[in-house]
C-alpha atoms as one frame of an Amber mdcrd trajectory, in Angstrom:
protein
 206.264 126.576 191.368 203.303 126.231 188.973 201.851 122.745 188.834 200.796
 121.304 185.489 197.152 120.959 186.508 194.599 121.740 189.190 191.657 119.540
 190.136 188.213 120.914 189.382 185.692 121.245 192.201 183.682 118.092 192.874
 180.465 119.980 192.098 181.811 120.812 188.635 182.907 117.234 188.034 179.404
 116.075 188.966 177.871 118.642 186.617 180.114 117.380 183.810 179.100 113.767
 184.471 175.419 114.711 184.345 176.004 116.687 181.149 177.786 113.739 179.557
 174.869 111.440 180.372 172.389 113.872 178.800 174.577 114.325 175.718 174.957
 110.591 175.143 171.165 110.208 175.225 170.557 112.724 172.403 168.853 111.101
 169.373 170.503 113.562 166.974 172.347 116.887 166.943 171.415 120.183 165.341
 173.701 122.021 162.936 174.668 125.490 164.174 172.989 127.095 167.164 169.786
 125.419 168.411 167.592 128.213 167.058 163.802 128.044 166.879 161.132 126.321
 164.790 158.935 128.816 162.955 156.349 128.812 160.174 156.577 130.766 156.943
 153.853 131.504 154.446 154.962 131.010 150.857 152.471 131.497 148.002 149.588
 131.106 150.416 150.875 127.880 152.055 152.519 127.481 155.467 155.801 125.643
 156.001 157.942 124.687 158.995 161.504 126.023 159.160 164.231 125.999 161.780
 165.957 129.364 162.017 169.452 129.388 163.506 172.978 130.737 163.156 175.439
 128.590 161.217 178.971 127.883 162.467 180.172 130.804 160.315 177.937 133.194
 162.262 175.568 133.734 159.339 171.802 133.473 159.709 170.438 130.244 158.257
 167.149 128.417 157.802 166.463 124.699 157.493 163.352 123.618 155.625 161.295
 121.005 157.506 158.110 120.666 155.462 154.503 121.698 155.028 152.434 122.256
 158.147 149.762 120.033 156.554 152.188 117.092 156.251 151.936 114.847 159.360
 155.533 113.692 158.912 156.780 117.281 158.769 154.722 118.157 161.841 156.211
 115.184 163.701 159.710 116.185 162.603 159.094 119.762 163.728 158.080 118.404
 167.131 161.254 116.314 167.370 163.375 119.316 166.467 161.632 121.465 169.082
 162.414 118.805 171.699 166.060 118.685 170.625 166.282 122.486 170.701 165.146
 122.342 174.329 167.730 119.652 175.140 170.482 121.516 173.289 169.771 124.787
 175.080 169.843 123.032 178.458 173.125 121.218 177.767 174.766 124.328 176.307
 173.895 126.316 179.418 175.844 123.772 181.486 178.665 123.715 178.918 179.051
 127.491 179.156 179.162 127.305 182.941 181.841 124.604 182.807 183.854 126.566
 180.244 183.890 129.584 182.556 185.359 127.299 185.228 188.177 126.160 182.947
 186.709 123.184 181.107 187.850 122.990 177.501 185.393 124.021 174.805 185.871
 123.921 171.032 185.130 126.608 168.449 181.919 126.676 166.429 183.376 125.143
 163.260 184.960 122.203 165.073 181.643 121.701 166.852 179.805 121.633 163.494
 182.252 119.136 161.955 182.004 116.744 164.899 178.217 117.069 165.073 177.919
 116.222 161.376 180.055 113.120 161.818 178.110 112.101 164.927 174.796 112.386
 163.074 176.199 110.064 160.401 177.076 107.438 163.015 180.856 107.853 162.683
 181.539 107.712 166.415 178.773 105.248 167.196 180.383 102.844 164.705 183.783
 103.175 166.385 185.406 106.291 164.923 187.765 108.074 167.308 188.621 111.734
 167.855 192.375 112.131 168.357 194.780 115.072 168.556 194.446 118.187 170.677
 190.637 118.235 170.717 190.708 114.704 172.137 193.251 115.910 174.703 190.826
 118.633 175.794 187.989 116.121 176.107 190.221 113.787 178.150 191.138 116.606
 180.534 187.453 117.394 180.991 186.799 113.721 181.766 189.566 113.761 184.360
 188.260 116.950 185.963 191.620 118.643 185.460 192.098 122.351 184.823 195.142
 123.200 182.717 196.484 125.902 180.449 194.349 126.482 177.363 195.442 124.862
 174.119 194.995 126.191 170.597 194.512 124.141 167.448 192.753 124.451 164.121
 193.204 120.783 163.259 190.435 118.214 163.684 191.977 114.731 163.696 189.715
 111.703 163.153 190.733 108.059 163.173 189.575 104.493 163.016 191.467 101.231
 163.593 189.092  98.910 161.727 186.419  99.195 159.006 183.336 100.962 160.340
 179.904  99.393 159.946 178.112 102.383 158.432 175.112 102.602 156.091 176.363
 102.499 152.488 176.245 105.476 150.179 177.915 108.249 152.177 181.607 109.045
 151.955 183.694 110.751 154.617 183.692 113.908 152.492 179.885 113.844 152.291
 179.679 113.462 156.070 181.919 116.507 156.449 179.615 118.447 154.118 176.851
 118.165 156.733 178.831 120.696 158.776 177.884 123.309 156.124 181.565 124.277
 155.985 183.234 124.233 152.573 185.825 121.491 153.135 187.719 120.294 150.073
 190.383 117.579 149.639 193.924 118.952 149.794 196.687 116.463 148.930 199.940
 116.925 150.822 201.678 115.120 147.972 200.335 115.784 144.470 201.237 112.222
 143.500 199.058 110.695 146.220 195.341 110.881 147.116 194.280 113.481 149.652
 193.870 112.518 153.298 193.057 116.053 154.470 190.233 118.516 153.949 190.189
 122.301 154.399 188.307 125.421 153.328 189.580 127.345 150.297 192.342 129.923
 150.592 194.545 130.656 153.588 192.060 129.320 156.147 194.007 127.239 158.703
 191.157 124.875 159.586 192.078 121.329 158.596 190.457 117.908 158.986 192.747
 114.869 158.817 191.739 111.211 158.526 194.206 108.817 160.167 194.540 105.022
 160.379 197.149 102.555 161.668 199.707 100.965 159.375 201.934  97.959 160.006
 204.768  99.779 158.248 207.378 101.776 160.149 206.914 104.781 157.861 203.992
 107.130 157.202 201.955 106.120 154.169 198.616 106.743 152.436 195.986 103.996
 152.622 192.597 103.521 151.011 189.715 103.482 153.507 186.903 101.886 151.546
 184.304 101.969 154.313 184.555 105.773 154.298 185.097 106.209 150.563 188.315
 108.041 151.316 192.060 107.789 151.812 193.816 108.223 155.148 197.297 108.803
 156.466 198.663 105.539 157.845 200.733 106.053 160.997 203.129 103.553 162.608
 202.301 102.445 166.180 198.928 104.165 165.836 196.869 101.061 166.654 198.295
 101.198 170.188 196.642 104.589 170.713 193.290 103.481 169.320 192.833 100.282
 171.324 189.985 100.417 173.842 188.754 103.991 173.260 186.324 105.496 175.758
 183.093 107.440 175.332 183.372 111.147 175.949 181.770 114.426 174.905 183.099
 117.597 173.331 181.742 120.863 174.676 180.804 122.968 171.659 179.139 126.274
 170.862 176.033 124.782 169.284 175.987 121.278 170.745 177.587 118.912 173.231
 178.836 116.184 170.910 179.246 112.500 171.885 182.594 111.153 170.651 185.147
 108.438 171.360 188.639 109.372 172.549 191.776 107.365 173.362 192.395 106.118
 176.874 194.362 108.813 178.749 197.220 106.501 179.747 197.736 105.404 176.144
 197.502 108.998 174.971 200.294 109.972 177.380 202.689 107.238 176.242 201.816
 107.730 172.584 202.538 111.458 172.806 205.972 110.678 174.199 206.597 108.286
 171.326 205.335 110.703 168.664 207.443 113.558 170.022 210.562 111.516 169.307
 209.400 110.254 165.903 208.691 113.751 164.593 211.185 115.712 162.563 213.571
 117.538 164.884 212.452 120.873 163.473 208.760 120.213 164.113 207.128 122.801
 166.352 204.712 120.094 167.499 207.360 118.299 169.562 207.013 120.792 172.421
 203.227 120.392 172.416 203.577 116.602 172.428 205.852 116.714 175.461 203.556
 119.137 177.276 200.443 117.030 176.727 202.256 113.847 177.742 203.578 115.569
 180.871 200.191 116.888 181.958 198.433 113.547 181.553 201.263 111.642 183.203
 201.157 114.024 186.184 197.399 113.521 186.584 197.463 109.749 186.190 200.500
 109.284 188.418 198.353 110.632 191.264 195.087 108.910 190.382 195.737 105.826
 188.239 199.410 104.802 188.363 198.406 101.221 187.613 196.889 102.333 184.299
 200.195 103.919 183.284 201.988 100.728 184.302 199.722  98.492 182.194 199.809
 100.855 179.216 203.624 100.882 179.274 203.662  97.092 179.250 201.370  97.132
 176.193 203.565  99.516 174.214 204.960  97.704 171.133 208.538  96.589 171.610
 209.766  98.591 168.623 208.372 101.773 170.168 210.244 101.399 173.471 213.543
 103.019 172.544 212.152 106.296 171.137 209.656 106.496 174.000 212.452 106.134
 176.557 214.348 108.968 174.888 211.282 111.217 174.979 210.544 110.193 178.570
 213.639 112.090 179.700 212.157 115.339 178.398 208.824 114.547 180.030 210.517
 113.678 183.324 212.387 116.987 183.281 209.108 118.824 182.704 207.400 116.927
 185.533 210.150 117.545 188.043 210.497 121.174 186.981 206.799 121.681 187.731
 206.996 120.058 191.150 205.646 116.615 190.233 208.558 114.686 191.717 206.536
 111.541 192.423 205.315 111.424 188.823 208.875 111.883 187.606 210.040 109.009
 189.785 207.234 106.756 188.523 208.166 107.547 184.935 211.812 106.706 185.614
 210.826 103.379 187.197 208.451 102.353 184.399 210.733 103.074 181.451 213.660
 101.542 183.299 212.191  98.065 183.333 211.461  95.485 180.663 207.972  94.665
 179.373 206.013  91.639 180.495 203.392  91.962 177.745 203.520  92.755 174.076
 200.909  93.710 171.458
């Protein structure tokens, strides 16, 4: 009987912790691969450039400045130092990925790095969705089946204190990927961004709403609009620092607490349209995290259940039956029993 997860070796967990520390200390991130700093002679004058490969795989060059400009020389030195750091962290990231740690594709890496350089995560922005799930699993040192997604889901639960003048769309442009607003409803502002044509890559901006239905809300601090989701504030409370293993960088981000992610996925699976193909993925992610936390942090699951809004209890209980069946079918009987006990009792706290 195949279990839902396996625990990574302690040596790998230690390597991940060290990598996370190094990544969180980075002063900035580089777009694309680390590359090299070179000089070019143009019309008899020498200039600093960084040569690298963009997230699309194309060769690219970033102008730094004249070799006679002290500020450009200092910047070139900083970039050389960051190239060294990036190469060292990516070597560890590749090793961890070979051992089953989750690693994102180059374009997702570039999008997250661009947002990080603009202070989005430092100000409190949160990565959610399947890429957050992968980061959470890495944090927990759990090896699971690979997941596939071309959606990058970003969120915030309060206005972010960011320098004025840059919109969310402008931050995305730093990824060097052509991401354009795409309204889901022609009568409402766009809350999503994607490349032209049939490309499946999509970036969604999400925020909580007090309403019980999905809506579109203005997000003035980001110069954008976002999809407002019911019960979403529950997921975003108390996010934790993490890192995303990328192809060109190891990106510092914030992700939801794993216990809240598990309960929220149960809730969302029941709130989705019955025909949605995402329901199965929701149940699977909730099951995996519940299995891990039932062994390691059952008290966290207990407290997170108590904090679930009262109006979300009924749909979560319905979804919990599907999760319990998945747990017990995979040999996690103790986790299934814990789930039954938690959803079978009343709350003592309320948001």
